[in-house]
C-alpha positions as a printed NumPy array, in Angstrom:
array([[45.075, 70.468, 90.923],
       [48.478, 72.079, 90.448],
       [51.379, 69.994, 89.115],
       [54.668, 71.057, 87.522],
       [54.392, 68.638, 84.548],
       [50.792, 67.421, 84.237],
       [47.618, 69.425, 83.7  ],
       [44.6  , 67.762, 85.275],
       [41.12 , 68.603, 84.005],
       [38.028, 67.267, 85.753],
       [35.634, 66.352, 82.929],
       [32.955, 65.194, 85.361],
       [32.934, 63.799, 88.914],
       [34.344, 60.43 , 87.757],
       [36.467, 61.374, 84.743],
       [39.785, 63.222, 84.548],
       [42.024, 64.165, 81.639],
       [45.705, 64.105, 82.616],
       [47.62 , 66.052, 79.976],
       [51.263, 66.707, 79.163],
       [51.098, 70.093, 77.412],
       [54.81 , 70.782, 77.922],
       [55.76 , 68.255, 75.248],
       [55.188, 68.752, 71.538],
       [52.898, 65.705, 71.36 ],
       [50.419, 67.188, 73.877],
       [49.662, 63.731, 75.276],
       [46.406, 62.996, 77.113],
       [45.633, 60.104, 79.46 ],
       [42.239, 59.584, 81.06 ],
       [41.312, 58.381, 84.541],
       [37.839, 56.867, 84.949],
       [36.65 , 56.232, 88.511],
       [34.427, 53.233, 89.189],
       [32.965, 51.922, 92.423],
       [35.663, 49.303, 93.109],
       [38.463, 50.164, 90.667],
       [39.647, 52.948, 88.428],
       [40.771, 52.682, 84.809],
       [43.699, 54.717, 83.542],
       [43.597, 54.888, 79.771],
       [47.247, 55.162, 78.707],
       [50.07 , 56.354, 80.965],
       [51.636, 59.131, 78.914],
       [55.242, 59.79 , 78.04 ],
       [56.981, 58.663, 81.221],
       [58.817, 61.984, 81.548],
       [57.321, 62.415, 85.024],
       [55.381, 60.108, 87.353],
       [51.744, 59.885, 86.3  ],
       [51.149, 57.648, 89.329],
       [51.921, 60.583, 91.609],
       [49.015, 62.449, 90.009],
       [46.667, 59.465, 89.922],
       [47.316, 58.805, 93.63 ],
       [46.162, 62.353, 94.42 ],
       [42.911, 61.779, 92.52 ],
       [41.919, 58.36 , 93.878],
       [42.86 , 55.602, 96.287],
       [41.077, 52.95 , 94.194],
       [43.11 , 50.125, 92.619],
       [44.202, 51.109, 89.106],
       [43.744, 49.077, 85.929],
       [45.74 , 50.434, 82.966],
       [44.117, 50.116, 79.548],
       [46.499, 50.657, 76.639],
       [44.964, 52.137, 73.498],
       [48.068, 51.223, 71.495],
       [51.756, 50.569, 72.117],
       [53.577, 53.798, 71.255],
       [56.074, 55.463, 73.589],
       [53.711, 58.367, 74.33 ],
       [51.012, 55.974, 75.565],
       [53.048, 53.523, 77.681],
       [55.651, 55.726, 79.377],
       [54.265, 55.266, 82.889],
       [53.217, 51.617, 82.609],
       [56.025, 50.516, 84.929],
       [54.338, 52.326, 87.822],
       [51.273, 50.07 , 87.753],
       [50.597, 46.364, 88.26 ],
       [47.51 , 45.669, 86.144],
       [48.259, 46.373, 82.483],
       [45.946, 45.523, 79.625],
       [46.839, 45.635, 75.938],
       [45.225, 44.291, 72.796],
       [46.563, 40.823, 72.006],
       [47.804, 42.023, 68.59 ],
       [50.189, 44.448, 70.344],
       [51.157, 42.275, 73.303],
       [54.515, 41.41 , 71.703],
       [55.281, 45.121, 71.211],
       [54.796, 45.694, 74.944],
       [56.981, 42.703, 75.811],
       [59.697, 42.961, 73.138],
       [59.696, 46.659, 72.266],
       [58.181, 48.95 , 69.679],
       [58.748, 47.488, 66.228],
       [60.268, 49.501, 63.405],
       [61.426, 52.451, 65.497],
       [65.031, 52.703, 66.624],
       [65.727, 53.734, 70.223],
       [67.772, 56.667, 68.915],
       [64.713, 58.037, 67.116],
       [62.496, 57.511, 70.157],
       [65.014, 59.402, 72.33 ],
       [65.257, 62.211, 69.786],
       [61.468, 62.541, 69.663],
       [60.979, 62.347, 73.444],
       [63.501, 65.113, 74.114],
       [62.589, 67.667, 71.463],
       [60.408, 70.749, 71.627],
       [59.738, 70.608, 75.37 ],
       [58.443, 73.989, 76.517],
       [58.375, 73.588, 80.335],
       [60.894, 72.29 , 82.845],
       [61.166, 68.538, 83.145],
       [61.925, 66.683, 86.374],
       [65.6  , 66.236, 87.252],
       [65.119, 62.481, 86.84 ],
       [64.323, 62.83 , 83.118],
       [67.226, 62.332, 80.707],
       [66.264, 61.888, 77.04 ],
       [69.647, 60.297, 76.264],
       [68.842, 57.319, 78.543],
       [65.055, 57.214, 78.029],
       [63.609, 53.773, 77.279],
       [59.96 , 53.076, 76.532],
       [58.325, 50.651, 78.923],
       [58.8  , 46.968, 78.147],
       [57.116, 44.261, 80.17 ],
       [54.394, 41.703, 80.463],
       [50.753, 42.737, 80.401],
       [48.363, 41.238, 82.917],
       [47.032, 37.813, 82.091],
       [43.733, 39.134, 80.805],
       [42.456, 35.632, 79.995],
       [42.136, 34.991, 83.75 ],
       [41.552, 38.532, 85.042],
       [38.135, 40.127, 84.893],
       [37.876, 43.899, 84.739],
       [35.025, 45.202, 86.782],
       [34.974, 48.979, 87.012],
       [31.418, 49.565, 88.153]])
């Protein structure tokens, strides 16, 4: 699958790596296809729409599983409804990444990019996703 920002690699018939090789962090997210739902493990940097890519790969409902709350793992969270995060990092998702100033995040997000970014991306106004995760105490994840 061709995309100007993301590189998609089919690992097997139900597993895709969605990579952002144009950024110095070389971020990877993974899409796992189940029978009723799909799991997206992390949502990348948020420089471009990861949902656009995911929608080309599946029409299943998406559940986002966050490995940890860093800007390069939660950038596209705002494009999805079902977000899961470990309870120890729930406050980071809601209130923001602790111990890292927005100026540093913006500096890091905009440096050493080796391919063209979308016109909508502006590192000087970039903000990591902040929001509520799904109420995982009442929601059951069934992927198979």
